[in-house]
C-alpha positions in Angstrom: -48.1 -15.1 14.0 -45.4 -15.0 16.3 -44.2 -11.5 16.6 -40.9 -10.0 17.5 -40.5 -7.6 20.4 -40.4 -4.2 19.3 -37.6 -2.8 17.3 -34.7 -1.2 19.3 -32.8 0.6 17.4 -29.2 0.3 17.9 -27.3 3.3 16.9 -23.8 2.6 15.4 -21.6 5.0 16.9 -18.0 5.4 15.7 -14.8 6.6 17.7 -14.3 9.9 18.2 -10.9 9.9 15.7 -13.0 8.8 13.0 -15.1 11.7 13.3 -12.3 13.9 13.3 -11.0 12.3 10.4 -13.9 12.4 8.1 -15.7 15.1 9.8 -19.0 15.3 11.8 -21.1 15.2 8.6 -19.6 12.5 6.8 -19.2 10.2 9.9 -22.9 10.9 10.7 -23.8 10.3 7.0 -21.8 6.8 7.5 -23.7 6.0 10.7 -26.9 6.6 9.5 -26.4 4.5 6.0 -24.8 1.7 8.4 -28.2 2.2 10.2 -30.5 2.2 7.4 -28.6 -1.1 5.9 -28.9 -2.9 9.4 -32.8 -1.9 9.7 -33.1 -3.2 6.1 -31.4 -6.6 6.6 -33.5 -7.0 9.3 -36.8 -6.2 8.1 -35.8 -8.6 5.4 -35.0 -11.4 7.6 -38.2 -11.1 9.4 -40.0 -11.1 6.7 -38.3 -13.9 5.3 -38.9 -15.5 8.6 -42.6 -15.2 8.6 -42.7 -16.5 5.1 -40.8 -19.5 6.1 -43.2 -20.0 8.8 -46.0 -19.6 6.9 -44.9 -22.5 4.6 -43.6 -24.5 7.8 -47.4 -23.7 9.1 -49.2 -24.5 6.1 -47.2 -28.1 5.4 -47.7 -29.3 9.1 -51.4 -28.6 8.3 -51.8 -30.9 5.4 -49.6 -33.4 7.3 -51.9 -33.4 10.0 -55.2 -33.6 7.6 -53.1 -36.4 5.7 -52.6 -38.1 9.1 -56.4 -37.5 10.3 -57.8 -39.0 6.8 -55.0 -42.3 7.1 -56.5 -42.5 10.5 -60.0 -42.2 9.7 -59.7 -44.9 6.8 -57.8 -47.4 9.2 -61.0 -46.4 12.0 -63.4 -47.6 9.1 -61.4 -51.0 7.9 -60.9 -51.6 11.6 -65.0 -51.5 12.0 -65.5 -53.1 8.7 -63.8 -55.7 9.8 -65.4 -56.3 13.3 -68.9 -55.5 11.6 -68.0 -58.9 9.4 -66.6 -61.1 12.4 -69.6 -60.1 14.7 -72.1 -61.3 11.8 -70.0 -64.3 11.3 -70.3 -65.2 14.9 -74.3 -64.0 15.0 -74.9 -66.8 12.2 -73.1 -69.4 14.0 -75.0 -69.0 16.9 -78.2 -68.6 15.3 -77.5 -71.9 13.1 -76.6 -73.9 16.1 -79.3 -72.8 17.9 -81.9 -73.2 15.6 -79.9 -76.6 14.9 -80.6 -77.9 18.6 -84.2 -76.5 18.5 -84.9 -79.0 15.3 -83.0 -81.6 17.1 -85.6 -80.9 20.0 -88.6 -80.9 17.9 -87.6 -84.1 16.3 -86.9 -85.8 19.6 -90.2 -84.6 20.9 -92.4 -85.8 18.1 -91.0 -89.7 18.5 
């Protein structure tokens, strides 16, 4: 599984004027809230990416298995066809050879 590099917390900072208007404690609370929301979204995004990668990986494995099965079927069919063709050639060879031997034996008897 692919792992992202370690989280680097990017802490949001607001302008000095913002701190003056809202006061330090309210501004810090708002900054903490922004950072918490950001962390939550990052975590959810990471989980979603990992889930999608797992689904992709499962589909890829399924397609590879189907491809292997298809290739194996084609290979078996090809081998069966080749075997059939070889048997036909062997039969033709032996029939021709036996006919030639029979002709030679008949010629020698005369």
